[in-house]
N, C-alpha and C positions, 0 to 999 in steps of 0.2 A: 829853844828860846820861846818865851811867851809872846805870841803875836797879839792876842786880844784878851783883855781881862775886864770882866764886869763885876762890880762890887755894890751890893745892896740896892739893886735896881728895883724900884717901885714905880708902878704906873697906875694912876687913879683917873678914871673918867667921870665927869659930872653928868648925871642923868636926871630925868624928872623924878625918879624914885630916890635920888640921893647919890652920894659918891659910890662908885663901883671900883674896887681895887682889883685890877686884873693881874698885876705882878706884885708879889709880896716879899720883896727882898731877895732878888736873884743874885747868886754869886757863880761865876763861870770863868774858867781859864782855858784858852785854846792855844796849843803849841803850833809853831810853824810847821807846815807840811802835813797836818792831820786831816783826816776826814771824820767829821763828827755829825751825828744825827740827833735830832730832837723829835721825840714822838709824844703822842698824847691825844686825848679826845678833842673834838672840835670845840672851840670856845675856851680852851684851857689857857690861852695866852701865848701860844707858840709864835704866831705871826707878829703879834705885838712886840715880843722880845726880839725877833729878827729885825723888825723895822728900827728899833732902838739901837741895836748893835750896828746896823748899817747907817745910822744917823739920819734916817728918813723921818723919824719921830724922836722927841726928847723924853727922857724919863721924868717922872714927877720928882724923884730924888734918886741918888745913887751916882755912880761914876763909871765911865767906860774909858779904858785906856787902850791905845793901839801902839805897840812897840814903846810902851811907857809914857806916851803922850796922852793927856786928858783931852779927848776929842771935843767934848762939849764946852771946853774953855775957849775954843776957836770962835771967831766971829762968823757971821753967816757966809761971807765970801770965801773965807779960808775953809770952812766946813764943806762947802759945795766943791771946792777944789780937792779936798781930801777924799770926798765920796767919789768923785770922778776918777781919781788916780789910784786909789788904794782898795776900793771895794767894787766887786762886780755883783750884779743881781740877776737871778733867774727866777721867774715867777711861774705859778701854775698857768696863768694866761700870759702868753708870750709878749703882749704889748708891743708888737711890731707896728711901725708906721705903714699903713696900707698903701700910701701913694709912692713909697720908695721901694727900690729893689732890695734883694737880700744883701747885696754888696753895700749899698748905701746905708741900710739899717745898721750893719755891723760897723761901718765907718763912723757913725754918728758920734759916739763918745770921744773918739780920737779928734774929730774935727772941732767938737766943743772945747776940747782942751787946748786947741791951737796947733795941733800937729798938722804939717803941710798935707795937702790933698793927696799927693802921690804916695807919701809914706803911709797915710791912713788907708789908702786903697791897697797898698802892698800888704799891710798887716791883715786887713780884712780878708783879702784873697787867700793868704796863707791859712788863716783859720777856717775859712769855708771849705777849702780843700781838705784840711785836716779832719773836719767833721763829715766829710763825704758828700759835699755839695758843690763840687767844682763845675758841674753842668747846670747849676741853678743860680749862678751869680746875678743874672739879669732878670730873674723871676721876682714878681711881687708876691707878698704874703698870700694873697688870694689864689695864686697859682701853685701853692705848695701844700703838701699834706700837713696834718697836725704834727707829725714827727719831724718833718723837715723844718717847719716853723720853729719848733722848740730847739732844733740844732742851730738855727740862725740866732736864736736868743742866747744860747750858750756861747757861740762865737762872739756875739756882741758883748757879753759879760767879760770875756777874756781879752778883748782887743787892746785894753790899756795895760795888759800884763799885771793885773792887780795881785797882791799877795793873798787876798782873801776873796772868796766868792760865797755869797749867801744865796741859798736856793730854797724857795718856798713851794713845796709840793711840785717839784719839777716834772714828775711823771703823772700827776693827778688826772690829766686829760688825755693820756695816751693808753693804748692797749698794752697788754702785758709784754708782748714781744718788742714793741717799739720802746717801751719803758726800760726794758733790760738793755737795749742798744744804747739808750741815753746814759744809763748807769755806767756802761762800759766806757763811754766817752769821758765821763767825769773822773772815773778811776784812772784812765790813761793820762789825763792832764795832771791829776794829782801825782801820779808816779813819775811822769817824764819832766814836768815843769816845776814840781814842788808846790803847786797851788794848794792853798788851804781851803777846804770846803766845810761849811756848816749848813746842814740840810735839814729842813723841817719836812717830815714825811709821814704818811700812813702806810707806805709800802715796806713790808718786812724785808724784801730783798735788798732794798737800799740800806736799811738800818743794819742788816747783817754784814753788809760790805764795809761798814765804817769801823774805825778803830775803837771809838767810844760812842755809847748811846746814852742819852739823857731822856728822862720821862718828865713831861710837864703835867702837873696835877694840882688843881686848885691854886694856881698862881705861883707854885713852887716847883723847883727843879731838883730832881734826884737822879742818881746814876742807875742804869739798868732799866 
C-alpha cells in the first residue's frame, strides 16, 4: 500500500537576487514498510523535501497525500495533530531539551498528544530499553554521549508509534562505529515494527541498507 505520495512538489524561496527554485516538480511514492534513502550534494534540496513531506514546511505548489489524504488541505490544528501522531522526526542535531531527562524527552510527544502521564512514561521506558539506554533514563542530555543522545532522539521519534519516520542525516555527527549501531536500530524497528523510514544521508552504509535510493540533483529526484 502507498503510504506517502508527493506529486509535482515545487518550492521557491524569495531572495534578494530573485526567486530561487529549490524543488522543481518532485514526484515520489513510498510504500508501507519501506526503508528509502535520499542522497545528493549539500544544497540540493534534500532537507527542504523532507520538511515538506513531514509538513514542517509547505510547498509552493504540488500535493502530498498520506494514505490517500491530502495533508495540506488540513487546517493548522489538524495538521499539527497529524504531524504529532503520524510522523516521527530524527535530525542530525538531536534537539533534545537540556533541562529534561532522557525519559522526559521521549515522553514529550505523547504528553503533547494528551496521552496520560503513566502511559507516556511506560511507552518511553520501553523504547529507551529497546535502544539500549535502560540505565540512562534519568540522565539529562548533557550527561549522555553523542550516540546516546541520538538514541534518545530515535526513541522520541517512535514514541507515538508513527507509521513514518523521517530522518535527516541521523548519523552525521556520529563516528563510524556509533553510526552503524544507529543504523542497526533503524533496521530493527523497520523489520520488527514495520515502521517506514525515509532517510536523507551522505552515509553510503545507510543508503546501501535501504530498499530504494533516490538521488537529489538540481532540485530534481531520480532513482539510483
